Residue, then its C-alpha position, 0 to 999 in steps of 0.5 A: m361032270q359034277f352034280i350041283k344042286n346048288l349053284s351060287e348066285k355069282e356061277y350061274q349069273a356068270f354061265w347065264e350070261k355068257t351063255p348064247n340064246n339065254h332067257f331073262m326067266q332063267s335068269y338068278e333075277w327071275g327066280i326071286a321074282c316068282k317067290k315073292n310073286r307065286n311063292q314058288i321056290p327056286c332052286y339052281i342047280g347046274l353041272k359042273d366038268e374036271n376043271e370045276n366050270v359050269v357046263a349047264a344050268s338052269l333056275l327050276l321053280k319049286k312047287k309043293t305039293p300034300l303027301n310031302m310032294c312036289y313038281f318043279y317048272a323050268p321056265r323058258g329051261f334049261t341054260l345050256d347048249f340043246s346041241n351039244k348032246e352029251i352034257l346034255s345028256e349027261f345033266t339029264k341023267h344026273l336031273k333025274n335022281y335029282l328029281k328022285e330026291e325030291n319027291a318029284i312027281y312031274l319036271r315041265i319044261d319049255p326050251p325057247l328051241m324054234y322046231q322048225e322054220i316056217d313062213e307069213e302062213a305057218n307054212k314049214i319052210e324046205r331047207g329052211h332051219n330046225n332043230y329035229k335033231v335036238f327033239n329027236t334028241l329030247t324025246n329019246l331022253g324021255y322027255k314027252h311032247k305034250g304039242f305045241n300049243k297056240l295060243y296059252e296052253g302051258n306056262q307061256p305063250r308058243y311064240t316070243f320074240r327078241t330083237y337085239f336093237n343095239k345092231y342097228t345104227s337107226f330106228n329107220e332100220v328096225e322099222k325096215s327088219f320088221s314084215k310090213s303086215f306087222f308095223r302097218p299097224v305101229k304106223r297107224s299110231y302116228n297120227y297119234d298125239l303120243e308120247l312115249y316116256e321112260a318112269q318108274e311108274i309102276k301104277t300108271f302101267h298096272e292102271l292100264i293092263k287091268l283097263i287091257s285085261q277088262r277089254d280082253g277077258f284075262t287077268a291081271f296081276s296084282l300092283d305089287y306083282y308088277q312091282n316086284v317084277f321091276n324091281 
């Protein structure tokens, strides 16, 4: 297999789009947004088989440090089939050499992999789905697990949720897909005089974020940040 240090936008996007369970933070555009907003250098690497087909890829965000060194972060990466031990191992082998060439201190990854299935009380569901084999493979390949964060101790929140609305025929079906405890405060909002609309009013959105950040005690990003992400 051939390791590619700079996949073209066309090749990267084509592979990302067809990879199941891909993440928007591994998209080509997210790298551009991080370059504009956070002064990080996006690197789009990949692995091709003997037929020149891309079988693995990743967006790496590079941050330079003093003494001509750097570190990398693969946001919700990599983009590949983690259950394919051969590809994961081959990709990791080439990735280690790449990091040495770049004089990197470390690489951080936080792939959106479910460790084990849990109930609403965070208890393990016996005979539920798990990814123990994948986690063991990563450990055996040299990745070091730093433990499960609960809030925002890492680069990203531990839990992210996605639902695919195109599989529903009505909003009533969407409501039924969520737990009752989650949807209770949502239904309470039905009594308010609310209007939902879609618009490109990023400034209005930013003003709302600033109010929430003051109330909940976190630092809001700048208006330019949200404008760049929106674009």
